N, C-alpha and C positions, 0 to 999 in steps of 0.2 A: 636217313640222313645222307646227303650226297656230299662228298668231299672231292674237290678238284685238285689233283696233284699236278703241278706244272714242273716238268723236268726240262732243264736246259737242253736245247738241241745244239748239236755241234756240226759245223760244216767243214768237211775235209777237202782241201784243194790239192790236187795232184799236179806236180810240176813235170814238165818235159823239157828235154834238152835238144836243141837243133844245132847242127854244125853247118854254118854258112860259109865256111872257108872254101875258097876256089880250088885249093889243092887238096883233093880228097884222096890221100894215100891210105894204105892199109893200116898203118900204125895209128893215125888220127881216128879212123873209124873204130878201131878196137878200143881206144881210150874213151871215145864218146859212148860206146856201148857199155863199158864198165861203169862209167860215171852215171849213166842213166839207170843202169840196173841197181846201183847202190842207192840212188835217190828213191827209186820205186820201192826198194825194200824198206828204207827208212819211213817213207810215207805209209807203207802197208803196216809196219809195226805200230806206228802212231795211231793209225785207224783201228787196228785190232785192240790197242789199249783203251781207246774210247769205247769200243764195242763192249769190252769187259766191264767198264764202269756202268754203261747202260744196262748190261745184264744184271749187275748187282742191284741197281735201282729197281729194275723190274722184279727181281726176286724179292726185294723188300716189300714192294707193293703187293705182290702175290701173297706173301706171308701175312701182311696186315689184313688183306681181304679174306684170307682163310680164317683168321681169328674172328673177324666180324661175322662171317657166315655161320660158324659154329656157335657163336655167342649172340646171335641176332635176337633170340627170345629175351635174353636178359637186357640187351641194348635198348630194345623198343618197349620193354615192359615198364609200366608206371612205377616210379620209385615211391616207396611207402614212408610215411612220416615216422621218425624214431628208429628206423632200421639202419644197419651198418652196411657200408658198401666199400669196395676197393676201387679206387679210381683217382681222378684228378679234380682239383678245384682251383679257383682263381680269386684273387682279392677284388673287392668292390668297396670303394670309399663313399660313405654317405654321412654328411655332417661331421667330418673329421673322425669318423669311426669306421674301422675296417670290418667288412662282412665277407665271409667266404661263400662263394656261389658254386653250386654243383656244375661240373663240366661234363664228365662222362664216367662210366664205371665198367668193370668187367666182372664176370662171375668168378667165384672162388675156384671153380673147377678149371676154367680156362687159365686163370692166373697160375695154377699149380702145374698145368700141362705144358706151358711155354716158357721160354727163356725170359728173364726179367726185362732185359733191354728191349726185346720185341714187344712185350706187353706195354712197357712204358712208352715206346714210340707209337704203338697202335692207338693208345689212349690220346696221345698228342694229336695225331692226324684225324681222329674221329671225334675229337672233343668239340664243344661249342666254340671255343676260342683257342688260339695257338698260345700256349703257356710257355714262356722261356724258363730254362732251368727247371724243367718239370720233373717231379718225383712222385711215385705212386704213394698214396696215403690211405689210411683207414679213416672213413668219414661217417659220421652220424648225420642223417638227413633230417632237416626240419622244414616243413612246408609252411610258407606264409599264407595269409588269407588270399593274396593275389596269385597263389599257386607258384610263386617263386621258391626254388629249392635252395635253401642255405644249408651249410654244413658246419659241424664242429669237428675239427681235426683231432683224431685220437692217436695218431701214430707217435706223437710226442711222448706219451707215456710208455709206449712200447720201446722206444729208443732208450728211455731211462732204464727200463728193466734190462734191456740188452747190455747196456753199459755196466750196470751193477753186476749182472751175471758174469760178464767177462772178467771182472775183478775177482768175483767169488770163485770162478773156475780156476783162475791162476793161483789163488790161495789154496784150493783143494789139491792141485797138482804139487805145490810146494810141500804141503803137509804129507801127502802120500810118499813123496821122494824121501822125506826125513824118516818116515815110519819104516821104509824098506832098508834103511841103513843097518848094518850089523849091530851097532851099538844100541839102536832103538829096539831092534828085535830082541836082543838079550834083555834089555830093560823091561820089555813087555812080558817076557817069560818069567822074570824074577818077581815083578810087582803085579802082574795081572792086568796092567793097563799101560798107556803111554804117558809121558810127562805132560803136565797141564798145558804147555804151549802147543802141543800137537794132539791133545786128547779129543778136542772137539772138532768135528768135521762140519764146516759151514755148508748150508744147503739153501734151497729156494725160500723156505719159510724164514722170515725175519731178515732176509737178504738186504732189503732197503734200509733197515734200521742200523745195520752194521756200519754204514758210512755216513750216517746222520743225514745231511742235506740231500734231497732227492733230485735237485736240479743240476 
């Protein structure tokens, strides 16, 4: 798959100063030299700043190409029906019903080896379409009879689990803080356990049922 990346070219115009005065004394020559020198330095610094921007763009392209080269087997490999993939998808509306179409994906190995933003942008530039506000999702691929790849987004459930675990973790930290207080340590030594309010330590099993609604 070939992607054409068009980066804006910048034209730098250098200005020069001429002294057309008929009286060319030494002081006016010195002033013109100083002014011309300051203009050249200003233009040079502006030119260098543009060079830095171009270098950053080039570095990004090299980074994405590097990811593509190391992940080319996965990129060009036929996606299997029912399998899970990490990548991007985009909506397609048919008869007032939204369908999610497969755009592109990356292997789990490459996903873990690179920064998330680089992977996210790599999938954007190498995808079938340019997806605005793109975020990496876990997708289950379903191949239609016409070989169109539709997906079911599974990241939604992962986000629900992450949100509930964040609450559970905060509750665990609060319980541990109370258990380490001198009063609770003494209570435990006397009674052999902690008070009912901090006796149970919440964990992953049953985590979703603690807060009722999982949405």
